[in-house]
ZADO-70282 format. One record per residue: x, y, z of N, C-alpha, C in turn; residue in three letters. Coordinates in steps of 0.2 Angstrom, whole numbers, plus 5000, padded with zeros to 4 digits. Atoms other than C-alpha are relative to their C-alpha. Layout:
XYZXYZXYZALA
...
REM end
This chain:
500449945000500050005000500450065000UNK
499649944999501450125005500450014993UNK
499750005006502350084989499650034994UNK
500449975005500850124978499950075001UNK
500149934999500550284987500650044998UNK
499449975002502350334984500150014993UNK
500050005007502250294966499550054997UNK
500549955002500650394964500250075001UNK
499749934998501450544973500550024995UNK
499549995005502950534962499850024993UNK
500349995007501950524946499750075000UNK
500349935000500950674951500550065000UNK
499449955000502550774955500350014993UNK
499749995007503250734938499550034995UNK
500549965004501650794930499950075002UNK
500149934998501750954940500450054996UNK
499649965004503151024930499750024993UNK
500349985006502351024913499350045001UNK
500649964998500651094921500250075001UNK
499849944998501551234929500450044994UNK
499749965006502551274913499550024995UNK
500649975004500951284903499750065003UNK
500349944997500251404916500450064999UNK
499549945001501751514915500050024993UNK
499949985007501851514896499350044998UNK
500649975002499951554894499950065003UNK
500149944997499951684907500550054997UNK
499549965003501551764899499750034994UNK
500249975007500751774882499450045001UNK
500649964999499051844889500250075002UNK
499849944998500051984897500150054994UNK
499849965006500552044879499450004995UNK
500650005005498852004871499550055003UNK
500549954997497652104883500250074999UNK
499849935001497552284880500350045006UNK
499749964995498552414890500749995001UNK
499350004999500252464893500250025007UNK
499949994993500952444911500450075001UNK
499649944999502152594908499550065000UNK
500549945000500752714903499650005006UNK
500450004994499752654918500450035006UNK
499649974995501252704929500150075000UNK
499849935001501652874922499450045000UNK
500649965000499852934921499950044994UNK
500249965006499153064909500650044997UNK
499449955003500753184908500649965000UNK
499450035001502253104901500350024993UNK
499749995006503453114887500449944997UNK
499750065003504252984875500649985003UNK
499350024997505952994883499949975007UNK
500150034994505252954900499749934999UNK
500350065001504252814893500549954998UNK
499550055002505752734885500549985005UNK
499650014995506752754900499749955005UNK
500450054995505452664911500049934997UNK
500050075003505352524898500749975001UNK
499350034999507252504899500149975007UNK
499950024993507152494918499649945002UNK
500450064999505752364918500149954996UNK
499950065005506452264904499549994995UNK
500550015005505052294893500250024993UNK
499849985006506052364879500349944996UNK
499750065003506752184875499549974996UNK
500450045004506052074862499649955005UNK
500450044996504651964869500349935001UNK
499650074998505651794867500550015005UNK
499549994995507051874877499750015007UNK
500449994994505851924890499849945003UNK
500250064998505151754891500549965003UNK
499450054998506851664892500250035007UNK
499849984994507351784906499549995006UNK
500550024995505751754915500049935003UNK
499950074999505951564914500649995004UNK
499350014997507751584920499950025007UNK
500149984994507151684935499649955004UNK
500450054997505851554939500449945003UNK
499650064998507151414939500450025006UNK
499749984994507951514953499550025006UNK
500549984995506351534962499950075002UNK
500149934999506251714959499450024995UNK
500649985004504551784954500150084998UNK
499949935002505251964951499850055005UNK
500249954996504752124958499450044997UNK
500649965003503052224956500250064997UNK
499949935004503052364943499850065004UNK
500449954996501952464955500450025006UNK
499749994994502752444972500749995001UNK
499350024999504452374969500249955005UNK
499950054995504252244982500049934996UNK
500050065003504652064978499349975000UNK
500750035001503151974971499949945006UNK
500150054995503451824983499850035007UNK
500249974994503351944998499350025000UNK
500749985000501752014993499549955000UNK
500550064999500951844990500049975007UNK
500050024994501551785006499650045006UNK
500349964995500851935015499250004999UNK
500850005001499051915007499849935001UNK
500350075001498951725006499749985007UNK
500350024994498651695025499350025001UNK
500649975000497151805024499549964996UNK
500450055005496451705009499949935003UNK
500050074996496851545019499550005005UNK
500550004994495851605034499350004997UNK
500749995003494351655023499849934997UNK
500250065003494451495013499849945005UNK
500150064995494551375028499450015003UNK
500649994997493151465036499449984996UNK
500550015005492051455021499949924999UNK
500150085001492451265019499749975006UNK
500350034994492051225037499250015000UNK
500749985000490351315035499749954994UNK
500350045005490051225018499949925002UNK
500050084999490551045024499549995006UNK
500450014994489651065041499350004998UNK
500749995001488051135035499849954994UNK
500250045005488051035019499949925002UNK
500150074998488350865027499449995005UNK
500650004996487050905040499350004997UNK
500750005004485650955028499949944996UNK
500150065004486050815016499949935004UNK
500150064995486150685030499349995003UNK
500749994997484550745038499549984995UNK
500550025006483550735021500049934998UNK
499950075002484250565017499749955006UNK
500250044994483850495035499250015001UNK
500749994999482150565037499549984994UNK
500450025006481550545019499350035000UNK
500649975001480150665021499950044993UNK
500149975006479450725004500250085000UNK
499949935000479450905009500750025001UNK
499349994998481150895016500549994994UNK
499650015006481850825000499950064995UNK
500249955005480950954989500350075003UNK
499649944997481651095001500750004998UNK
499350015001483351024999500250024993UNK
499949995007483251024980500050074998UNK
500149925001482651204980500650045002UNK
499449974997484051254991500649994996UNK
499450025005485351164980500050044994UNK
500149965006484651244965500250075000UNK
499949934999484651414972500850025002UNK
499349994998486351394980500550004994UNK
499550005005487251344964499850054994UNK
500249955006486351474953500150075002UNK
499949934998486451634964500750024999UNK
499449975001487851744958500450025007UNK
499649984993489251774972499950075001UNK
500149934999489151964969499450025003UNK
500749984998487251974971499949975007UNK
500050024993487351864987500350045005UNK
499649964996488651964994499750075002UNK
500449934999487752134991499449995004UNK
500650024996486152054998500250005007UNK
499850014993487052005014500250075003UNK
499849934997487852185016499350045001UNK
500649964999486152265013499649985006UNK
500450024994485252155026500350015006UNK
499650004993486552135040500450065002UNK
499649944999487552295038499550065000UNK
500349945000486352425032499350005004UNK
500650014997484652365038500049995007UNK
500050024993485052275054500650035004UNK
499449974997486752355058500349955005UNK
499850064995487352185065500849994998UNK
499450025002488952165055500350054995UNK
499749955005490252275046500049984993UNK
500150015007490052295028500649974996UNK
499450035003491852265023500650025004UNK
499349994996493652265029500249935003UNK
499750064997494752145038500049995007UNK
500050004993494752195056500449965003UNK
499550054997496252095060499849935000UNK
500350075000495351935055499549995005UNK
500650004995493951975068499449964997UNK
500650045002492451855067499550044997UNK
500649965003491251995064500150024993UNK
499849985007492252045048500049944996UNK
499950065004492351865043499449964998UNK
500750045001490551795044499750014993UNK
500349995007489851875028500449984994UNK
499650025005491251845017500149924999UNK
499950074999491451665023499349974997UNK
500650025002489551635021499950004992UNK
500149995008489551705003500449964996UNK
499550055003491051604998499849935000UNK
500150074999490351445005499349984997UNK
500750025001488551454999499949954994UNK
500050055006488751364982500249935002UNK
499750064997489851234990499549965005UNK
500450034995488651205004499449974997UNK
500650035004487151174992500249944996UNK
499850065004488151054981500249945005UNK
499850054996488850964996499449965003UNK
500750034998487050945003499749954995UNK
500350045005486450874987500349944999UNK
499650065001487850754984500049955006UNK
500150044994487750695002499449965000UNK
500650045000485950655001500049954995UNK
500050065005486150554985500549955002UNK
499550054998487650464992499749965006UNK
500450034995486650425008499549954998UNK
500650055003485150354998500349944997UNK
499750065003486350244988500349955005UNK
499750044995487250185003499549965005UNK
500550034996485750155014499649944998UNK
500350065003485150025002500449944999UNK
499550065001486649915003499949955005UNK
500150064996486649745011500350015007UNK
499750004994487849785025499750055005UNK
500449954996486749935031499449965003UNK
500650044997485249815032500349955006UNK
499750044995486449695042500150045006UNK
499949964994486849835054499450015003UNK
500749994997485049875057499749935003UNK
500350074998484649685059500449995007UNK
499750014994485949685073499850045006UNK
500349964994484949815083500350075000UNK
499749934999485949975079499450044998UNK
500549955002484850125078500250044994UNK
499949965006484650235063500550055000UNK
499549955000485750375069500749975000UNK
499450035000487150255073500249974993UNK
499950025006486950175056500250054995UNK
499949955004486950335047500750035001UNK
499449964999488450415056500649954999UNK
499450055000489550255057500149974994UNK
499950045006489250165041499850044994UNK
500249965006488350285029500450064999UNK
499649945001489350435032500649994997UNK
499350015002491050365029500049984992UNK
500150025007490450285012499850054996UNK
500349955004489550435006500550065000UNK
499549945000491050555009500450004994UNK
499550005006492050504994499850054995UNK
500249945004491050614982500150075003UNK
500049934996490950754995500850025000UNK
499349995000492850744996500350044994UNK
499849975006493050784978499850074999UNK
500249935000491950934979500450055005UNK
499649964995492850994995500750024997UNK
499349995002494550974987500050054994UNK
500049965006494051064970499950075003UNK
500249934998493151214979500550035005UNK
499549974995494451234993500650024996UNK
499449985004495851234980499950074996UNK
500249945004494951374970499950065005UNK
500049954994494651464987500750035001UNK
499349984998496451464991500450044994UNK
499749975006496951514973499850075000UNK
500249935000496051674976499250014998UNK
500849995001494151714978500050084998UNK
499949935002494251874968499350045001UNK
500749964999492351924968499950015008UNK
500150004993492151884987500450055003UNK
499649964997493651974992499950084998UNK
500149945003493352124981499350035003UNK
500649984998491552144987500050025007UNK
500049984992491952145006500750035002UNK
499449964999493652235004500549955004UNK
499650054996494552075011500750004997UNK
499349995003496452105008500349934999UNK
499750065002496851935001500349994994UNK
499650015007497651854986499550024994UNK
500449985006496151874975499950074999UNK
500049935001495952054978500750034997UNK
499349985002497852074975500049994992UNK
500050015007497651994958499650054996UNK
500549955004496152104953500450075000UNK
499749935000497152264958500650004995UNK
499450005005498652204948499850004993UNK
500250005007497652174933499850074998UNK
500249935002496952354933500650044999UNK
499449965001498752414935500549984995UNK
499650035005499452304922500749985003UNK
499450024996500752244935500249924998UNK
499850075003501452094925500349955005UNK
499750054995502552014938499649985005UNK
500550024995501252014951499549964997UNK
500550045003499951944940500349934998UNK
499750075002501151804933500149965006UNK
499850034994501751764950499449975004UNK
500650024996500051754959499649954996UNK
500450065004499251644945500449945000UNK
499650054999500751534946499949975007UNK
500150034993500551514965499349975000UNK
500750035000498651484962500049934997UNK
500050065004499051344950500349955005UNK
499650054996500351264962499549985006UNK
500450024994499151274977499449954998UNK
500550045002497751204967500249924999UNK
499850065001498751054961500249965007UNK
499950034993499351014979499449985004UNK
500650024997497651024986499749944997UNK
500450065003496950904973500449935001UNK
499650064998498450784977499849975006UNK
500250024993497950784995499349975000UNK
500750035001496150744990500149934997UNK
500050065003496650604979500349955005UNK
499750054995497750524993499549995006UNK
500550014994496250545006499549954998UNK
500550055002495150434996500149935004UNK
499950074996495950275003499950005007UNK
500149994993495850345020499350005002UNK
500750004998494050375020499649944998UNK
500450065002493450225010500549944999UNK
499550055001494550065012499949964993UNK
500150035006493850004995500450044994UNK
499649965005494750144986500750005002UNK
499250004998496650124985500350044994UNK
499749955005497650264977500549964996UNK
499550035004498650204962499749944997UNK
500250065003497550054958499550024994UNK
500349985006496550154945499349964999UNK
500650045002495250044937500049935002UNK
499950074998495849884945499549985005UNK
REM end
């Protein structure tokens, strides 16, 4: 088992290099395809051609694009993401400064999504009341359909403007009052999806022979659902959690922008507006790396949750 896991991990690590190279290359090309000149953004409305040329030489933008690409790849090989055009700070420092805040928001959102989703889905499968099932389906449909920006603005209007219970935006040092609305907004779609998948998984599992055997031994419904049903219904839920959590960590651009949360997503959006090429490239590369690592952890967790699933055995 350990050997299979190690082989699987090594195989995924080897695949990581071409994936990241593709991300780097596509991002670099897009920087020169999208409209806008970073130098013009920096100098503002009043400038002269001599100043523009001098700034382009300082930023290395006067060189041919293939040369710039080669130099960028060479820096990445030394684990150097460059410096921001706007602030002059190393890109790595800026990312590490913002990432813990995005991590806090992502973790809080995922805790809400998993806890509420499993609870709602498990309850609907256990009770099997028609009205409860219909209510769940309605909740799931609304949850996956409602736009994030609309939900965020709705929560601000209700809890900040009308009820004055929570601050409309800001970080507040990571205070719970500032965290609640962004976390709920970010978690809502995942919560609805987890609830729906959990209910379906439970209904499939509860019809299995070993579940009937457990009930025949005198175990109560609650014990059967929690001990036997939950563990086997978790496999599809883990996939959702891993994918969504990876995207949260990569940068929740809309949520962080709506609530003024100073995380990685908001940094990327600000960098795009300012045409800060090194910051955009470094942040997107970091997002891709985080997403791949999270999905690797998810794949490895399958075998721990369900003994029938063994990493590296594929379709055997």
